[in-house]
N, C-alpha and C positions, 0 to 999 in steps of 0.2 A: 504494500500500500504506500502510495506517495505521501510525503509529509510536508506540512506548511507550518511555519512559525509566524505568528502575528505578534509584533512587539509594540507595546504602548505603555506609558508611564503608569496609568491606572485606569480602572473602569468605573470608579465610584463617582467621578464628576458628572457624568451623564451629558457631556457636550456632544456636538455634531460629530467630531472625529471619533469619539468613543463609540457612538452609535454605528458609524460606518464600519469600524473595526469589528464590532459585535455582529452586525448583519452579514458582513463578508465571511466571518468565521462560520456562521451557520450555513451560508451558501456553499462554501467550500466543503463543509462536512456533508451536505446533501449530495455533492458531486462525488463523494467517496474518498475524500482526502482525510488523513489523520491530522487534525489541527490542534496546535498548542498556542495558547495566548500567554506570552511572557510579559509580566508586569514588574515594576519596581517595588510595589507594595501589595500586600494581600487585601482581601475584602472581608469585612465583618458581616455577620449575618444580616441580610436585608439591606445592605449598603448599596448594592448595584441595582440599577434600573433594568439591567439586561440579563435574561436567562439564556445563556449560551450553551450549545451542545459541545463546544470544544473544551479541552482540558485547560484550566487556568494554572499557570506556574508562577507563583510569586517568588521573586528573588531576594526580597528583604533588603533592598538598597534604596531607602527613601531619601528624599531631599533633606539636607541639613543646613542650618545657617552657618555662615562663615565666609572668609575671604577667598581670594583667588586660588590659593594653594589647596584649600579644603575642597573647593568645587572641582578643581583639576583632579584631585585624588579620587573623588566620587566618580567622575567621568571615566577615568582610566580603569577603575575597579569594575564599573559596569561593562566596559568594553572587554576586559579580561574574562568576566563571567560569561558574556555572550559568546566570545570566541570558543571557550571551553564547551558550552552547550551546543553550539552550532557544529563543532567537530564531532561531538559524541552522537548527536542525533542525525546528522547528515540530512538536513532538510532539503527538499527539492526547491522550495520557495521560501524566501524570508521577506516579509512585508512589514515595514515600520511606519508608525503614525506619530506625527508631531515631533518638533525639534528635540525635545528632551530624550526621545528614543532614537531619533535618526542619527545623531552624532556618534554615540557609542556603537550603534549597529554598523555604520559604514567603517568605523575603525576596526571592527571585529571581522567583517567579511565583505569581500567585493561582490558577493551574490545578493547583497541587500538591495531591496527596492524601497526607496524612501518616499513618503508622501507629505506634501506641504498643504496645510489647510488654512493658513493665515495669510492675510494680505501682506505681500513682501514690503509694501510701503510703510508698514509699522514695525518692521524688524529692527532689532538692535544692531549695533556695530559688530558685536561678537557673532550674532547669527548670520550677518552678511559675510563675515570671515569664513564661517563654516560652509556657506553656499559656494563661495569662490574656490576654496582650497580642499574641502573634504567631499562635497557632493559629487564632483566629477569622478570620484573613485567608485561610486555606486553603480550597480548594474543598470539602474534606471531611477528617475525621479518623477513622481506623479504629481502634477498640478491639477487641482480640482476645478479650474476654470481656464478658459483660453487667455483671458487677460493676465492671469497669474503666470501662465506659461510664458507669455511674451515678456513679462517683467523679469522672470528668472533667466530667460535666454539673453536679454539685452543687458540687464543689470549685473548678473553674476556670470554671464558668458557660458552658461551651461549648454551642452550639446546632447545631453541624455534625458531631456525632459519630454514627457508625453502627457497630454491632457486626458484625464478620465473623470467624468462627472460623478458626483456622489450618487449612490443608489437609493432606491426606495423599494421596500417590500410591500408592493401594492396589495397583495392577497391578505397579508397579516393585518395591514392597516385597515382595510375594509372590514375585516372581522371585528376589530376593536371599536370601529367607529359607530357600531349600532348600539353601544351601551348608552344608557340614559344619563342626563345631567340634571342638576338642580337649579338651573337658571330659567326664569320665566321671561317671556317676551323676546324681542329682537336684541341681538348683541353683536358687536364687532370684537374680534379676537386679536390678541398679541401674545406671543410666546417667546420666552428667552430668559437668560440669566439677568438678574436685576443688577447690572453693572453698567458703567458709564458708556462703554462701546455701543450698547443697545439703544441708548438715548430715550429711555422711557419717560424721562423728565420732559423731553421735547414732545413726545406723543401725548402726554397728559395735558400739557399746555395747548397743544393743537386741538385735541378733542374738546376741550372746554370752550374753544372758539367756534365750533361747528354748529350748524343748525341741526345736524343729525342727532346731537346729544339730547334733544327734546323728545325723540321718538325711540331711542335705543340706548343701550349702555355699552361701556367698554370693559372687557374682561381681560386681565393680564395674568397669564400663567407663568410661574417661575419663582425662583427664590434667589437671594443674593444680598450683598452687603449694603445695597441702597434701599432696601425695603422700607426702613423707618423714614428715610428722607422723602421717599416717594409718597408714603402715607401722609406725611406732613404737608406735602405739596397739594395732594388731593383735598385735604381738609381746608387748607388756606384758600383754595379755589371754590370751596363749598360744593364739591362734586362727590361727596361720600355716597350719595344714592345713585350716581351715574357711572362711577368707575370702581371696579372691584379688583383688588390684589388677591387673586384666588390661590396663591401659593403653587407649590410643585404638584403636578399630577402625573402619574406614570402613564396615563392614557390621554394625551392631548387630542387624539384623533376624534374622540366623541364630541369635542367642542368644535373642531374644524368642520366636521360634517354638518353642524347645525348653525354655524355662524353665518352672518350676512356676507362677510369677507374677513380676510386677515390683513393686519397692518404690520409692517416692519419698518422701524425708524432708525436703524443702525447708522453709525458713522463709517463703519467698514465691516466687511465680512470676508470669508474665504469663498465658499460656495454654499449658501445657507440652505441646510437640509429642510428647515421648517417650511420654506416656500414650495419645495418639491412635494412634500407630504401633503400640504394643504391643497395644492393643485390636483394631486392624484385623487383627492376626495371631492373634487368639483367646487372647491372654495376659492373664489377669486382673490386677487392680491392688490393692495396698495403698498408700494415699497419705495424707500429712498433709493435713488440711483447712485449708490455708494460702490466703491471698489470692494471686491472684484467680481462678485457673482450675480447680483440681481439682474443686470442687463442681459445676461445669457440665459435667464430663466423666464423673466417676465416679458412677454411680448405686448408692448404698450398698446392698449385699446383692444387686445384680443383675449388675453387671459388675466389682465390686470392693468394697473397704472403705475408708471414710474414718476416719482416727484423729486424735487431738488433736495439733496442731502443738507441737513442742518437748518432747514427752513420750516418753522412751525406753520406759517401761513400756507405754504405749499402742501404740507401734509394735511392740514385742515381742508383745503380746497379739494384734494384728492378724495378724502373721506366723504365730503358732501356730494361730490360728483357721482361717486359709485353708489352711495346710499340712496340718493334720490332718483337716479336713472335706473329704474327697475328693469327695463328692457335690456339695457347694456349689461347689467349685472347678471341677468339670467342667460344672456348670450355667452358671456364669459364663463359662467358656470358649466355650460354645455361643452365648451371648447377646452376647458382646463385639463381634464384627464389625458386627452390625446396629446397635449402639448408637452407632457413629461413622460410619455411612453418610453422614450429612449433611455430613461433612468432606471428601468426595471432591473432588479437585483441580478437576475440571471445573465443579462447582457453585460452588466458592469463586472460581474465576477469573471466572466470569460475574458474580458479585456485585461483585467489584472493578471490573469494566468498567462496571457500572451506577451507580457512585457519581458 
């Protein structure tokens, strides 16, 4: 039986890259591969949002505070452990996710395929150093959007980059989407970590300016360090009855299937999985035209609307346009699933195996 290693720092965070890694692990298992997920830290009971078929192998090499030499020691120890495991297990494929795993993986083996999920425009100097001097050693580098691929090719001069869009498990999502929710009436949905990148502060300010807020509410799914600040903002605007911070839900799809549409207000993304998932369920989109993924997912006027990044008035106008133009919204709803058919998990898994 052929063997695959999937390497990622941890699965507990529940972000887009973690979900892609988990979904691909299941897809490879279904294809008959023996899949191992190598992580730096283990999982406590109930800590992960993902139930994977693959074997999880925690290496117990967590992050530690400290200066340059401590971080270098951790990096080299991770690389040494990876090299030892790769030689013992003789994996046919090694797939790495996110920079914390990419660097030790490429130091450990030239067979590693590294994936980049963040906008290169927000990378640190040390991360750019890794792109220029270490990533060329890899068997391949996966960019999750065309724009990201171009940035890596021109900025880091990489010649081993291939674009593979993030996958969606449409069958599983549709199964989960039928569950009931406890929200009455019409609502607009937003999903993501409550951190500055996602700009929920901007979305809250924008929604408070809309005409739509008199006829529907805004539901925000997610948790993060800005929850208290966002709650205070909602209170200061007198919007407690119109905007709900609903917390983290392991099944956001039941909300996507019933929402009028989904709004994403981010300043930057990689290739936002939440947009693909919503569209696969027939949920139209209003998204900021931020780097690097939305423009490659949202077909303006067909499955959603793109609005100016960082502009609350533009977000408000997009919300009002899509909420009040029922015919446009229903047309988008019908066209949405077909627009992301190419993101089906089976096609994406085959593309990874072909690298």
